[in-house]
Each structure stands twice: as structure tokens, then as C-alpha cells.
C-alpha positions in Angstrom: -6.0 19.3 3.1 -6.5 17.5 -0.2 -8.7 14.4 -0.1 -8.2 12.0 -2.9 -10.2 8.8 -3.4 -8.6 6.0 -5.4 -6.3 8.0 -7.6 -5.1 4.8 -9.1 -8.4 4.0 -10.8 -7.9 3.0 -14.4 -4.1 3.6 -14.3 -1.4 1.2 -15.5 0.5 -0.2 -12.5 3.7 1.7 -13.4 1.7 4.9 -13.4 0.2 4.0 -10.1 3.7 3.9 -8.6 4.5 7.2 -10.2 1.6 8.8 -8.2 3.7 8.3 -5.1 6.4 10.5 -6.6 3.8 13.1 -7.7 2.3 13.3 -4.2 5.8 13.5 -2.7 6.8 16.4 -4.9 3.5 18.2 -4.3 3.8 17.7 -0.6 7.3 19.1 -0.5 6.5 22.1 -2.8 3.1 23.2 -1.5 1.8 23.5 2.1 -0.6 20.7 1.5 -1.6 17.6 3.5 -2.9 14.7 1.5 -5.5 12.2 2.7 -5.4 9.4 0.0 -7.7 6.4 0.0 -6.2 3.7 -2.1 -6.2 -0.1 -2.8 -3.0 0.2 -4.8 -0.2 -2.0 -3.8 2.0 -0.2 -6.3 1.4 3.2 -4.8 2.2 1.9 -1.3 5.3 -0.1 -2.4 6.6 3.1 -4.1 6.2 5.0 -0.9 8.1 2.3 0.9 10.9 2.6 -1.6 10.9 6.4 -1.5 11.2 6.2 2.3 14.1 3.7 2.2 15.8 5.9 -0.4 15.4 8.9 2.1 13.4 10.9 -0.4 10.6 11.2 2.2 10.7 11.0 6.0 8.9 8.3 7.9 7.1 10.9 10.0 5.6 12.4 6.8 3.6 9.3 6.0 0.7 7.7 7.9 -1.1 4.6 6.7 -4.4 3.6 8.3 -5.6 0.2 7.3 -9.3 -0.6 7.8 -9.7 -4.3 8.7 -12.8 -6.1 7.5 -15.1 -6.2 10.5 -15.4 -10.0 10.1 -11.7 -10.5 10.3 -10.8 -8.3 13.3 -9.3 -10.5 16.0 -10.2 -10.0 19.7 -8.4 -7.1 21.2 -7.5 -5.8 17.7 -8.7 -2.4 16.4 -10.7 -2.3 13.2 -8.5 0.6 12.1 -4.8 0.2 12.6 -1.9 2.5 11.9 0.9 0.9 9.9 4.2 2.9 9.7 6.7 2.8 6.9 10.0 2.3 8.7 13.3 3.9 7.7 14.4 0.9 5.7 11.1 0.9 3.8 9.6 -2.1 5.6 6.2 -1.9 7.3 5.7 -1.8 11.1 3.1 -4.6 10.6 1.4 -6.5 7.9 -1.8 -5.5 6.1 -4.8 -7.7 6.5 -5.4 -10.8 4.3 -6.0 -10.2 0.6 -3.9 -7.0 0.1 -0.2 -7.7 -0.5 -0.6 -11.5 -0.4 -3.3 -11.8 -3.1 -0.8 -11.8 -6.0 1.3 -14.5 -4.4 -1.7 -16.6 -3.5 -2.9 -16.4 -7.2 0.6 -17.4 -8.5 0.6 -20.4 -6.2 -2.9 -21.5 -7.3 -1.8 -21.1 -11.0 1.3 -23.3 -10.3 -0.9 -26.0 -8.7 -3.3 -25.9 -11.7 -0.4 -26.1 -14.1 1.0 -29.1 -12.3 -2.4 -30.8 -12.2 -2.8 -30.3 -15.9 0.6 -31.9 -16.7 -0.4 -35.1 -14.8 
């Protein structure tokens, strides 16, 4: 097993997504299991794409999301498994602030732009 912590650190977003391809090739070529800790939306999105493209099997990927202990709803686990389905979609959403942060910032910028015009 190879443990890798934040392989995306200091990488351009396009290279972060290329990491998914690198890990996939290494997984198929060598008898290795990877445990990757990441905050990279690009890496995860590329894994979704590779799954939908059938380059990697759904059962070969496991995502474990660690919820902020302050945001865990009653009857919800702090650590939840999220699967990448055959079409590349996720079995459930990540917690707040992961995939939605870019959209939230874009909306806030649009609001500011509109306020500045008035």
C-alpha cells in the first residue's frame, strides 16, 4: 500500500487532474493499493470522468469523506463513503465547501459586480 498525502500541493489544476491518470496507470501496472488524502476537486473530477469513460472500474475506487464534526447531522456518520457510479456521478454529495465553493464564489462576485454597476 502506498500512502500519499495531498499530491496536488503546488500543482497547476490541469496537472492535478493528470494525477488521476498517473495513479490509474500505476494501479493497473503494479500490484499497489493507493491511499490518497486530497482536497483536489480536479483529481476527484478526473476520477469521475475516467470511471464514466470505463477506463477504471467503480469497485476499484473508494472515496471516504470526513465531515467537519461541527456539521455532522444527527444519525450521520462523521466519515462517509461516497462511491463513483458507472456514469461518473457520485452516490452522494460532499459536505459544504468542497465542490460548491467555486460556484458560491462566482455568485458572490456576480452580486458584487451588479452592486458596483448601480
